[in-house]
Every structure is written in C-alpha cells, then in structure tokens.
MARPA-924982 format. One record per residue (C-alpha): y, z, x; residue number from 0. Coordinates in nm, 2 decimals. Layout:
BEGIN
<dovo><py>Y</py><pz>Z</pz><px>X</px><nr>NUM</nr></dovo>
...
***
This chain:
BEGIN
<dovo><py>2.51</py><pz>0.92</pz><px>-2.07</px><nr>0</nr></dovo>
<dovo><py>2.47</py><pz>0.54</pz><px>-2.12</px><nr>1</nr></dovo>
<dovo><py>2.20</py><pz>0.41</pz><px>-2.35</px><nr>2</nr></dovo>
<dovo><py>2.00</py><pz>0.25</pz><px>-2.06</px><nr>3</nr></dovo>
<dovo><py>2.01</py><pz>0.58</pz><px>-1.86</px><nr>4</nr></dovo>
<dovo><py>1.90</py><pz>0.78</pz><px>-2.17</px><nr>5</nr></dovo>
<dovo><py>1.62</py><pz>0.54</pz><px>-2.24</px><nr>6</nr></dovo>
<dovo><py>1.50</py><pz>0.55</pz><px>-1.87</px><nr>7</nr></dovo>
<dovo><py>1.51</py><pz>0.93</pz><px>-1.88</px><nr>8</nr></dovo>
<dovo><py>1.30</py><pz>0.93</pz><px>-2.20</px><nr>9</nr></dovo>
<dovo><py>1.04</py><pz>0.70</pz><px>-2.05</px><nr>10</nr></dovo>
<dovo><py>1.04</py><pz>0.92</pz><px>-1.74</px><nr>11</nr></dovo>
<dovo><py>0.99</py><pz>1.24</pz><px>-1.94</px><nr>12</nr></dovo>
<dovo><py>0.70</py><pz>1.07</pz><px>-2.12</px><nr>13</nr></dovo>
<dovo><py>0.52</py><pz>1.02</pz><px>-1.79</px><nr>14</nr></dovo>
<dovo><py>0.62</py><pz>1.36</pz><px>-1.65</px><nr>15</nr></dovo>
<dovo><py>0.44</py><pz>1.52</pz><px>-1.94</px><nr>16</nr></dovo>
<dovo><py>0.12</py><pz>1.36</pz><px>-1.83</px><nr>17</nr></dovo>
<dovo><py>0.17</py><pz>1.51</pz><px>-1.48</px><nr>18</nr></dovo>
<dovo><py>0.25</py><pz>1.85</pz><px>-1.61</px><nr>19</nr></dovo>
<dovo><py>-0.05</py><pz>1.86</pz><px>-1.84</px><nr>20</nr></dovo>
<dovo><py>-0.28</py><pz>1.78</pz><px>-1.54</px><nr>21</nr></dovo>
<dovo><py>-0.19</py><pz>2.04</pz><px>-1.28</px><nr>22</nr></dovo>
<dovo><py>-0.52</py><pz>1.98</pz><px>-1.10</px><nr>23</nr></dovo>
<dovo><py>-0.40</py><pz>1.63</pz><px>-1.02</px><nr>24</nr></dovo>
<dovo><py>-0.10</py><pz>1.77</pz><px>-0.83</px><nr>25</nr></dovo>
<dovo><py>-0.34</py><pz>1.99</pz><px>-0.62</px><nr>26</nr></dovo>
<dovo><py>-0.57</py><pz>1.70</pz><px>-0.55</px><nr>27</nr></dovo>
<dovo><py>-0.29</py><pz>1.47</pz><px>-0.42</px><nr>28</nr></dovo>
<dovo><py>-0.21</py><pz>1.73</pz><px>-0.16</px><nr>29</nr></dovo>
<dovo><py>-0.57</py><pz>1.75</pz><px>-0.02</px><nr>30</nr></dovo>
<dovo><py>-0.54</py><pz>1.44</pz><px>0.20</px><nr>31</nr></dovo>
<dovo><py>-0.19</py><pz>1.53</pz><px>0.34</px><nr>32</nr></dovo>
<dovo><py>-0.32</py><pz>1.88</pz><px>0.43</px><nr>33</nr></dovo>
<dovo><py>-0.62</py><pz>1.72</pz><px>0.61</px><nr>34</nr></dovo>
<dovo><py>-0.39</py><pz>1.49</pz><px>0.81</px><nr>35</nr></dovo>
<dovo><py>-0.14</py><pz>1.77</pz><px>0.88</px><nr>36</nr></dovo>
<dovo><py>-0.38</py><pz>2.04</pz><px>1.01</px><nr>37</nr></dovo>
<dovo><py>-0.71</py><pz>1.88</pz><px>1.11</px><nr>38</nr></dovo>
<dovo><py>-0.56</py><pz>1.57</pz><px>1.27</px><nr>39</nr></dovo>
<dovo><py>-0.27</py><pz>1.78</pz><px>1.41</px><nr>40</nr></dovo>
<dovo><py>-0.51</py><pz>2.03</pz><px>1.57</px><nr>41</nr></dovo>
<dovo><py>-0.74</py><pz>1.76</pz><px>1.70</px><nr>42</nr></dovo>
<dovo><py>-0.46</py><pz>1.57</pz><px>1.88</px><nr>43</nr></dovo>
<dovo><py>-0.22</py><pz>1.85</pz><px>1.96</px><nr>44</nr></dovo>
<dovo><py>-0.24</py><pz>1.79</pz><px>2.33</px><nr>45</nr></dovo>
<dovo><py>-0.12</py><pz>1.43</pz><px>2.30</px><nr>46</nr></dovo>
<dovo><py>0.23</py><pz>1.58</pz><px>2.31</px><nr>47</nr></dovo>
<dovo><py>0.18</py><pz>1.62</pz><px>2.69</px><nr>48</nr></dovo>
<dovo><py>0.21</py><pz>1.24</pz><px>2.72</px><nr>49</nr></dovo>
<dovo><py>0.58</py><pz>1.28</pz><px>2.66</px><nr>50</nr></dovo>
<dovo><py>0.83</py><pz>1.08</pz><px>2.45</px><nr>51</nr></dovo>
<dovo><py>0.78</py><pz>1.28</pz><px>2.13</px><nr>52</nr></dovo>
<dovo><py>1.11</py><pz>1.46</pz><px>2.15</px><nr>53</nr></dovo>
<dovo><py>0.95</py><pz>1.80</pz><px>2.08</px><nr>54</nr></dovo>
<dovo><py>0.71</py><pz>2.04</pz><px>2.24</px><nr>55</nr></dovo>
<dovo><py>0.49</py><pz>2.07</pz><px>1.93</px><nr>56</nr></dovo>
<dovo><py>0.28</py><pz>1.79</pz><px>1.79</px><nr>57</nr></dovo>
<dovo><py>0.30</py><pz>1.95</pz><px>1.45</px><nr>58</nr></dovo>
<dovo><py>0.68</py><pz>1.92</pz><px>1.45</px><nr>59</nr></dovo>
<dovo><py>0.63</py><pz>1.55</pz><px>1.52</px><nr>60</nr></dovo>
<dovo><py>0.35</py><pz>1.50</pz><px>1.26</px><nr>61</nr></dovo>
<dovo><py>0.52</py><pz>1.67</pz><px>0.96</px><nr>62</nr></dovo>
<dovo><py>0.77</py><pz>1.38</pz><px>0.88</px><nr>63</nr></dovo>
<dovo><py>0.49</py><pz>1.13</pz><px>0.94</px><nr>64</nr></dovo>
<dovo><py>0.26</py><pz>1.29</pz><px>0.69</px><nr>65</nr></dovo>
<dovo><py>0.54</py><pz>1.33</pz><px>0.44</px><nr>66</nr></dovo>
<dovo><py>0.62</py><pz>0.96</pz><px>0.46</px><nr>67</nr></dovo>
<dovo><py>0.26</py><pz>0.85</pz><px>0.46</px><nr>68</nr></dovo>
<dovo><py>0.19</py><pz>1.05</pz><px>0.14</px><nr>69</nr></dovo>
<dovo><py>0.49</py><pz>0.89</pz><px>-0.03</px><nr>70</nr></dovo>
<dovo><py>0.35</py><pz>0.55</pz><px>0.06</px><nr>71</nr></dovo>
<dovo><py>0.00</py><pz>0.63</pz><px>-0.05</px><nr>72</nr></dovo>
<dovo><py>0.09</py><pz>0.78</pz><px>-0.39</px><nr>73</nr></dovo>
<dovo><py>0.34</py><pz>0.51</pz><px>-0.48</px><nr>74</nr></dovo>
<dovo><py>0.11</py><pz>0.22</pz><px>-0.39</px><nr>75</nr></dovo>
<dovo><py>-0.09</py><pz>0.31</pz><px>-0.70</px><nr>76</nr></dovo>
<dovo><py>0.20</py><pz>0.30</pz><px>-0.95</px><nr>77</nr></dovo>
<dovo><py>0.08</py><pz>-0.04</pz><px>-1.07</px><nr>78</nr></dovo>
<dovo><py>-0.24</py><pz>0.12</pz><px>-1.20</px><nr>79</nr></dovo>
<dovo><py>-0.03</py><pz>0.32</pz><px>-1.45</px><nr>80</nr></dovo>
<dovo><py>0.14</py><pz>0.00</pz><px>-1.56</px><nr>81</nr></dovo>
<dovo><py>-0.19</py><pz>-0.17</pz><px>-1.59</px><nr>82</nr></dovo>
<dovo><py>-0.32</py><pz>0.11</pz><px>-1.81</px><nr>83</nr></dovo>
<dovo><py>-0.02</py><pz>0.07</pz><px>-2.04</px><nr>84</nr></dovo>
<dovo><py>-0.09</py><pz>-0.30</pz><px>-2.07</px><nr>85</nr></dovo>
<dovo><py>-0.46</py><pz>-0.26</pz><px>-2.14</px><nr>86</nr></dovo>
<dovo><py>-0.41</py><pz>0.02</pz><px>-2.40</px><nr>87</nr></dovo>
<dovo><py>-0.15</py><pz>-0.20</pz><px>-2.57</px><nr>88</nr></dovo>
<dovo><py>0.12</py><pz>0.07</pz><px>-2.53</px><nr>89</nr></dovo>
<dovo><py>0.35</py><pz>-0.16</pz><px>-2.34</px><nr>90</nr></dovo>
<dovo><py>0.33</py><pz>-0.43</pz><px>-2.60</px><nr>91</nr></dovo>
<dovo><py>0.42</py><pz>-0.18</pz><px>-2.87</px><nr>92</nr></dovo>
<dovo><py>0.73</py><pz>-0.07</pz><px>-2.68</px><nr>93</nr></dovo>
<dovo><py>0.83</py><pz>-0.44</pz><px>-2.67</px><nr>94</nr></dovo>
<dovo><py>0.88</py><pz>-0.43</pz><px>-3.05</px><nr>95</nr></dovo>
<dovo><py>1.14</py><pz>-0.16</pz><px>-3.01</px><nr>96</nr></dovo>
<dovo><py>1.50</py><pz>-0.20</pz><px>-2.89</px><nr>97</nr></dovo>
<dovo><py>1.44</py><pz>0.01</pz><px>-2.58</px><nr>98</nr></dovo>
<dovo><py>1.58</py><pz>-0.14</pz><px>-2.26</px><nr>99</nr></dovo>
<dovo><py>1.33</py><pz>-0.35</pz><px>-2.07</px><nr>100</nr></dovo>
<dovo><py>1.46</py><pz>-0.21</pz><px>-1.74</px><nr>101</nr></dovo>
<dovo><py>1.39</py><pz>0.14</pz><px>-1.88</px><nr>102</nr></dovo>
<dovo><py>1.03</py><pz>0.05</pz><px>-1.94</px><nr>103</nr></dovo>
<dovo><py>0.98</py><pz>-0.03</pz><px>-1.58</px><nr>104</nr></dovo>
<dovo><py>1.22</py><pz>0.22</pz><px>-1.42</px><nr>105</nr></dovo>
<dovo><py>1.08</py><pz>0.52</pz><px>-1.61</px><nr>106</nr></dovo>
<dovo><py>0.77</py><pz>0.48</pz><px>-1.40</px><nr>107</nr></dovo>
<dovo><py>0.97</py><pz>0.45</pz><px>-1.08</px><nr>108</nr></dovo>
<dovo><py>1.18</py><pz>0.75</pz><px>-1.15</px><nr>109</nr></dovo>
<dovo><py>0.88</py><pz>0.96</pz><px>-1.24</px><nr>110</nr></dovo>
<dovo><py>0.71</py><pz>0.87</pz><px>-0.91</px><nr>111</nr></dovo>
<dovo><py>1.03</py><pz>0.95</pz><px>-0.73</px><nr>112</nr></dovo>
<dovo><py>1.04</py><pz>1.30</pz><px>-0.87</px><nr>113</nr></dovo>
<dovo><py>0.67</py><pz>1.36</pz><px>-0.80</px><nr>114</nr></dovo>
<dovo><py>0.72</py><pz>1.22</pz><px>-0.44</px><nr>115</nr></dovo>
<dovo><py>1.01</py><pz>1.46</pz><px>-0.39</px><nr>116</nr></dovo>
<dovo><py>0.81</py><pz>1.76</pz><px>-0.50</px><nr>117</nr></dovo>
<dovo><py>0.51</py><pz>1.65</pz><px>-0.29</px><nr>118</nr></dovo>
<dovo><py>0.73</py><pz>1.60</pz><px>0.01</px><nr>119</nr></dovo>
<dovo><py>0.89</py><pz>1.95</pz><px>-0.02</px><nr>120</nr></dovo>
<dovo><py>0.55</py><pz>2.11</pz><px>-0.05</px><nr>121</nr></dovo>
<dovo><py>0.41</py><pz>1.93</pz><px>0.26</px><nr>122</nr></dovo>
<dovo><py>0.72</py><pz>2.04</pz><px>0.46</px><nr>123</nr></dovo>
<dovo><py>0.67</py><pz>2.40</pz><px>0.35</px><nr>124</nr></dovo>
<dovo><py>0.31</py><pz>2.39</pz><px>0.44</px><nr>125</nr></dovo>
<dovo><py>0.40</py><pz>2.25</pz><px>0.78</px><nr>126</nr></dovo>
<dovo><py>0.66</py><pz>2.53</pz><px>0.84</px><nr>127</nr></dovo>
<dovo><py>0.40</py><pz>2.79</pz><px>0.73</px><nr>128</nr></dovo>
<dovo><py>0.16</py><pz>2.63</pz><px>0.98</px><nr>129</nr></dovo>
<dovo><py>0.41</py><pz>2.68</pz><px>1.27</px><nr>130</nr></dovo>
<dovo><py>0.62</py><pz>2.37</pz><px>1.26</px><nr>131</nr></dovo>
<dovo><py>0.99</py><pz>2.40</pz><px>1.35</px><nr>132</nr></dovo>
<dovo><py>1.29</py><pz>2.23</pz><px>1.19</px><nr>133</nr></dovo>
<dovo><py>1.61</py><pz>2.26</pz><px>1.39</px><nr>134</nr></dovo>
<dovo><py>1.79</py><pz>2.04</pz><px>1.15</px><nr>135</nr></dovo>
<dovo><py>1.75</py><pz>2.29</pz><px>0.87</px><nr>136</nr></dovo>
<dovo><py>1.77</py><pz>2.23</pz><px>0.50</px><nr>137</nr></dovo>
<dovo><py>1.99</py><pz>1.92</pz><px>0.55</px><nr>138</nr></dovo>
<dovo><py>1.74</py><pz>1.76</pz><px>0.77</px><nr>139</nr></dovo>
<dovo><py>1.46</py><pz>1.83</pz><px>0.52</px><nr>140</nr></dovo>
<dovo><py>1.68</py><pz>1.68</pz><px>0.25</px><nr>141</nr></dovo>
<dovo><py>1.72</py><pz>1.36</pz><px>0.44</px><nr>142</nr></dovo>
<dovo><py>1.35</py><pz>1.33</pz><px>0.50</px><nr>143</nr></dovo>
<dovo><py>1.28</py><pz>1.38</pz><px>0.13</px><nr>144</nr></dovo>
<dovo><py>1.54</py><pz>1.12</pz><px>0.03</px><nr>145</nr></dovo>
<dovo><py>1.39</py><pz>0.87</pz><px>0.28</px><nr>146</nr></dovo>
<dovo><py>1.05</py><pz>0.94</pz><px>0.14</px><nr>147</nr></dovo>
<dovo><py>1.17</py><pz>0.88</pz><px>-0.22</px><nr>148</nr></dovo>
<dovo><py>1.34</py><pz>0.56</pz><px>-0.12</px><nr>149</nr></dovo>
<dovo><py>1.02</py><pz>0.44</pz><px>0.05</px><nr>150</nr></dovo>
<dovo><py>0.82</py><pz>0.54</pz><px>-0.25</px><nr>151</nr></dovo>
<dovo><py>1.06</py><pz>0.35</pz><px>-0.48</px><nr>152</nr></dovo>
<dovo><py>1.01</py><pz>0.03</pz><px>-0.27</px><nr>153</nr></dovo>
<dovo><py>0.64</py><pz>0.03</pz><px>-0.29</px><nr>154</nr></dovo>
<dovo><py>0.62</py><pz>0.18</pz><px>-0.64</px><nr>155</nr></dovo>
<dovo><py>0.84</py><pz>-0.09</pz><px>-0.78</px><nr>156</nr></dovo>
<dovo><py>0.64</py><pz>-0.36</pz><px>-0.59</px><nr>157</nr></dovo>
<dovo><py>0.31</py><pz>-0.21</pz><px>-0.72</px><nr>158</nr></dovo>
<dovo><py>0.45</py><pz>-0.23</pz><px>-1.07</px><nr>159</nr></dovo>
<dovo><py>0.53</py><pz>-0.59</pz><px>-1.02</px><nr>160</nr></dovo>
<dovo><py>0.19</py><pz>-0.65</pz><px>-0.88</px><nr>161</nr></dovo>
<dovo><py>0.03</py><pz>-0.49</pz><px>-1.19</px><nr>162</nr></dovo>
<dovo><py>0.23</py><pz>-0.72</pz><px>-1.41</px><nr>163</nr></dovo>
<dovo><py>0.12</py><pz>-1.03</pz><px>-1.21</px><nr>164</nr></dovo>
<dovo><py>-0.25</py><pz>-0.97</pz><px>-1.14</px><nr>165</nr></dovo>
<dovo><py>-0.34</py><pz>-0.74</pz><px>-1.44</px><nr>166</nr></dovo>
<dovo><py>-0.67</py><pz>-0.65</pz><px>-1.27</px><nr>167</nr></dovo>
<dovo><py>-0.77</py><pz>-0.31</pz><px>-1.12</px><nr>168</nr></dovo>
<dovo><py>-0.98</py><pz>-0.47</pz><px>-0.85</px><nr>169</nr></dovo>
<dovo><py>-0.69</py><pz>-0.68</pz><px>-0.72</px><nr>170</nr></dovo>
<dovo><py>-0.46</py><pz>-0.38</pz><px>-0.70</px><nr>171</nr></dovo>
<dovo><py>-0.72</py><pz>-0.17</pz><px>-0.52</px><nr>172</nr></dovo>
<dovo><py>-0.79</py><pz>-0.44</pz><px>-0.27</px><nr>173</nr></dovo>
<dovo><py>-0.43</py><pz>-0.51</pz><px>-0.19</px><nr>174</nr></dovo>
<dovo><py>-0.34</py><pz>-0.14</pz><px>-0.16</px><nr>175</nr></dovo>
<dovo><py>-0.64</py><pz>-0.07</pz><px>0.07</px><nr>176</nr></dovo>
<dovo><py>-0.54</py><pz>-0.37</pz><px>0.28</px><nr>177</nr></dovo>
<dovo><py>-0.18</py><pz>-0.25</pz><px>0.32</px><nr>178</nr></dovo>
<dovo><py>-0.22</py><pz>0.13</pz><px>0.36</px><nr>179</nr></dovo>
<dovo><py>-0.38</py><pz>0.16</pz><px>0.71</px><nr>180</nr></dovo>
<dovo><py>-0.19</py><pz>-0.13</pz><px>0.88</px><nr>181</nr></dovo>
<dovo><py>0.15</py><pz>0.00</pz><px>0.75</px><nr>182</nr></dovo>
<dovo><py>0.05</py><pz>0.35</pz><px>0.87</px><nr>183</nr></dovo>
<dovo><py>-0.08</py><pz>0.27</pz><px>1.21</px><nr>184</nr></dovo>
<dovo><py>0.19</py><pz>0.01</pz><px>1.29</px><nr>185</nr></dovo>
<dovo><py>0.44</py><pz>0.29</pz><px>1.28</px><nr>186</nr></dovo>
<dovo><py>0.53</py><pz>0.61</pz><px>1.47</px><nr>187</nr></dovo>
<dovo><py>0.33</py><pz>0.83</pz><px>1.23</px><nr>188</nr></dovo>
<dovo><py>0.10</py><pz>0.96</pz><px>1.50</px><nr>189</nr></dovo>
<dovo><py>0.22</py><pz>0.83</pz><px>1.83</px><nr>190</nr></dovo>
<dovo><py>0.56</py><pz>0.82</pz><px>2.00</px><nr>191</nr></dovo>
<dovo><py>0.70</py><pz>0.47</pz><px>2.03</px><nr>192</nr></dovo>
<dovo><py>0.72</py><pz>0.50</pz><px>2.41</px><nr>193</nr></dovo>
<dovo><py>0.34</py><pz>0.54</pz><px>2.42</px><nr>194</nr></dovo>
<dovo><py>0.27</py><pz>0.24</pz><px>2.20</px><nr>195</nr></dovo>
<dovo><py>0.20</py><pz>-0.12</pz><px>2.32</px><nr>196</nr></dovo>
<dovo><py>0.51</py><pz>-0.33</pz><px>2.33</px><nr>197</nr></dovo>
<dovo><py>0.40</py><pz>-0.56</pz><px>2.05</px><nr>198</nr></dovo>
<dovo><py>0.31</py><pz>-0.27</pz><px>1.83</px><nr>199</nr></dovo>
<dovo><py>0.65</py><pz>-0.10</pz><px>1.90</px><nr>200</nr></dovo>
<dovo><py>0.83</py><pz>-0.42</pz><px>1.80</px><nr>201</nr></dovo>
<dovo><py>0.63</py><pz>-0.45</pz><px>1.47</px><nr>202</nr></dovo>
<dovo><py>0.70</py><pz>-0.08</pz><px>1.40</px><nr>203</nr></dovo>
<dovo><py>1.08</py><pz>-0.16</pz><px>1.43</px><nr>204</nr></dovo>
<dovo><py>1.04</py><pz>-0.39</pz><px>1.12</px><nr>205</nr></dovo>
<dovo><py>0.82</py><pz>-0.15</pz><px>0.92</px><nr>206</nr></dovo>
<dovo><py>1.00</py><pz>0.03</pz><px>0.63</px><nr>207</nr></dovo>
<dovo><py>0.75</py><pz>0.31</pz><px>0.67</px><nr>208</nr></dovo>
<dovo><py>0.87</py><pz>0.36</pz><px>1.02</px><nr>209</nr></dovo>
<dovo><py>1.24</py><pz>0.35</pz><px>0.91</px><nr>210</nr></dovo>
<dovo><py>1.18</py><pz>0.65</pz><px>0.68</px><nr>211</nr></dovo>
<dovo><py>1.00</py><pz>0.84</pz><px>0.96</px><nr>212</nr></dovo>
<dovo><py>1.27</py><pz>0.77</pz><px>1.22</px><nr>213</nr></dovo>
<dovo><py>1.55</py><pz>0.88</pz><px>0.98</px><nr>214</nr></dovo>
<dovo><py>1.36</py><pz>1.19</pz><px>0.88</px><nr>215</nr></dovo>
<dovo><py>1.27</py><pz>1.30</pz><px>1.23</px><nr>216</nr></dovo>
<dovo><py>1.62</py><pz>1.24</pz><px>1.36</px><nr>217</nr></dovo>
<dovo><py>1.78</py><pz>1.44</pz><px>1.08</px><nr>218</nr></dovo>
<dovo><py>1.53</py><pz>1.73</pz><px>1.13</px><nr>219</nr></dovo>
<dovo><py>1.59</py><pz>1.74</pz><px>1.51</px><nr>220</nr></dovo>
<dovo><py>1.84</py><pz>1.97</pz><px>1.68</px><nr>221</nr></dovo>
<dovo><py>2.07</py><pz>1.67</pz><px>1.77</px><nr>222</nr></dovo>
<dovo><py>2.05</py><pz>1.42</pz><px>1.49</px><nr>223</nr></dovo>
<dovo><py>2.17</py><pz>1.06</pz><px>1.55</px><nr>224</nr></dovo>
<dovo><py>2.35</py><pz>1.02</pz><px>1.21</px><nr>225</nr></dovo>
<dovo><py>2.43</py><pz>0.66</pz><px>1.29</px><nr>226</nr></dovo>
<dovo><py>2.06</py><pz>0.58</pz><px>1.32</px><nr>227</nr></dovo>
<dovo><py>1.98</py><pz>0.78</pz><px>1.01</px><nr>228</nr></dovo>
<dovo><py>2.25</py><pz>0.59</pz><px>0.81</px><nr>229</nr></dovo>
<dovo><py>2.12</py><pz>0.25</pz><px>0.94</px><nr>230</nr></dovo>
<dovo><py>1.76</py><pz>0.32</pz><px>0.85</px><nr>231</nr></dovo>
<dovo><py>1.85</py><pz>0.49</pz><px>0.52</px><nr>232</nr></dovo>
<dovo><py>2.08</py><pz>0.20</pz><px>0.43</px><nr>233</nr></dovo>
<dovo><py>1.79</py><pz>-0.05</pz><px>0.50</px><nr>234</nr></dovo>
<dovo><py>1.56</py><pz>0.16</pz><px>0.27</px><nr>235</nr></dovo>
<dovo><py>1.82</py><pz>0.17</pz><px>-0.01</px><nr>236</nr></dovo>
<dovo><py>1.87</py><pz>-0.21</pz><px>0.01</px><nr>237</nr></dovo>
<dovo><py>1.50</py><pz>-0.27</pz><px>-0.01</px><nr>238</nr></dovo>
<dovo><py>1.46</py><pz>-0.02</pz><px>-0.30</px><nr>239</nr></dovo>
<dovo><py>1.73</py><pz>-0.20</pz><px>-0.50</px><nr>240</nr></dovo>
<dovo><py>1.56</py><pz>-0.54</pz><px>-0.43</px><nr>241</nr></dovo>
<dovo><py>1.22</py><pz>-0.41</pz><px>-0.52</px><nr>242</nr></dovo>
<dovo><py>1.34</py><pz>-0.26</pz><px>-0.85</px><nr>243</nr></dovo>
<dovo><py>1.52</py><pz>-0.58</pz><px>-0.94</px><nr>244</nr></dovo>
<dovo><py>1.20</py><pz>-0.78</pz><px>-0.86</px><nr>245</nr></dovo>
<dovo><py>0.99</py><pz>-0.55</pz><px>-1.08</px><nr>246</nr></dovo>
<dovo><py>1.23</py><pz>-0.60</pz><px>-1.37</px><nr>247</nr></dovo>
<dovo><py>1.22</py><pz>-0.98</pz><px>-1.33</px><nr>248</nr></dovo>
<dovo><py>0.84</py><pz>-0.97</pz><px>-1.32</px><nr>249</nr></dovo>
<dovo><py>0.84</py><pz>-0.76</pz><px>-1.64</px><nr>250</nr></dovo>
<dovo><py>1.05</py><pz>-1.02</pz><px>-1.82</px><nr>251</nr></dovo>
<dovo><py>0.80</py><pz>-1.29</pz><px>-1.71</px><nr>252</nr></dovo>
<dovo><py>0.53</py><pz>-1.07</pz><px>-1.86</px><nr>253</nr></dovo>
<dovo><py>0.73</py><pz>-1.03</pz><px>-2.18</px><nr>254</nr></dovo>
<dovo><py>0.75</py><pz>-1.41</pz><px>-2.22</px><nr>255</nr></dovo>
<dovo><py>0.38</py><pz>-1.44</pz><px>-2.18</px><nr>256</nr></dovo>
<dovo><py>0.28</py><pz>-1.21</pz><px>-2.47</px><nr>257</nr></dovo>
***
C-alpha cells in the first residue's frame, strides 16, 4: 500500500470512529429519507397512472430517487466538518506533520463515501421491505449505490472546497439550502421526465443528480440500458475526479494563507 493511500485510510478511520461512536446520528440521518419514501410515496402513489414511469408501482420509481437525494443532502454538509477542523486548529496541527495534503482532504471524502454507501443500502432495503421491487437484482442495487457514492463525492469535495474558501458556517448553510431543493426538483426524483415541462426536462438532462437517478433506475429495471448507465456513470466519475482535484487545490491555497 502506497504512503498516500495509507495516510488517506488513516484520516478516513479517524473520521469513521466519530461516526461509530455516535450511532444515534446514523439513525437520525435516515429519518428524512424514510419520510420521503413512505409518506411522500403513499401520498402520490396514484401519480403512476399518468404513465411514463416505466413501472406499475410509484415506490419502485421513488426508491432510487430517495437514495440519490439522501446522498446529495448528506454530502453537501461535508464542508462543515472541514470548517470544524479549521476552527479547532486540528487542521493546522496536521500541517506541521509530513502527512500528504491530499490525504487530509480525501479522508473526509472517503469517509462520506462509505457512510453514503451504507445509507443507500439501508434505504433500498427499507424500500424492498415496504413492497418495492427490483428486477435488476443485486447488480442493479450495486450500480445505484456506486452512482450515489460518485454523486456524494462530487458534492462532498465541492463542499470541502467551499469550507476552505468561505470559512463561515452561515455561508455554507445558505449555499447548501439554496442548492438542495432546485437540484432535487429539477430532476426525475419524483416525476417521470415525460410528465415534466420541456424546459425542466432539458435542465434535468444536465443535472448530475439526475444522471445518478437515471443510471440507478435503469440498472434496477428488468431491461437495463447498459450504454446509458455507462454514459451517466462515466459523467459522474469525471465530475468526481474534477471535484476532488479542485478541493485539493483549494486546500493548498488555504495552506499558503496560514
């Protein structure tokens, strides 16, 4: 194992210990997805009669949407953890050590990715217990989880970069609140693209959140379009690499300022 990978894993373990020591936090993060999944799913279950959803059950359609939404919501707040590290002086102390600067940033991203994967699996299992169907089987679920992790990596890395730049909680909260609902509703999270206004459908085609949903839904269906899955997944991977690179560059700018 290379030094950079070992250091990244050490920083990841450090943050995972915080998660393990606060099991109540894991339960709390699932409350909102459960509300979306079952209350919203029950309220709008007859919308499936409009057609274009590719399934006869609205819950089947909703599960991938809630998984991806949860990945976005939880990772948007990654910058708050980075800001805590800055304000406590922990990050500055790490700068006096020979640890890789990329590891300092990527440990947070890897930690969030693992937590996102766990959260995604739990949401899918809850959906299956609630009556959802997954013709694509375990492979389809795996694609959905990977797509969610990639999406989380994009916004987690960008959130880290934001924390480095603004260094204020209020700014992070304001920007996250501004992004969450538009990104969610300008996607196919709740409504089939064929039922959306033309302008909204075109915007959704450019929305990374929608890419993850489309890839996950296709893989979980009975007849997956693997070309579409690969295209959307490749786009998410490219954006994830770019976002991680940007967060590392931002960290180096922070390092020069202290």
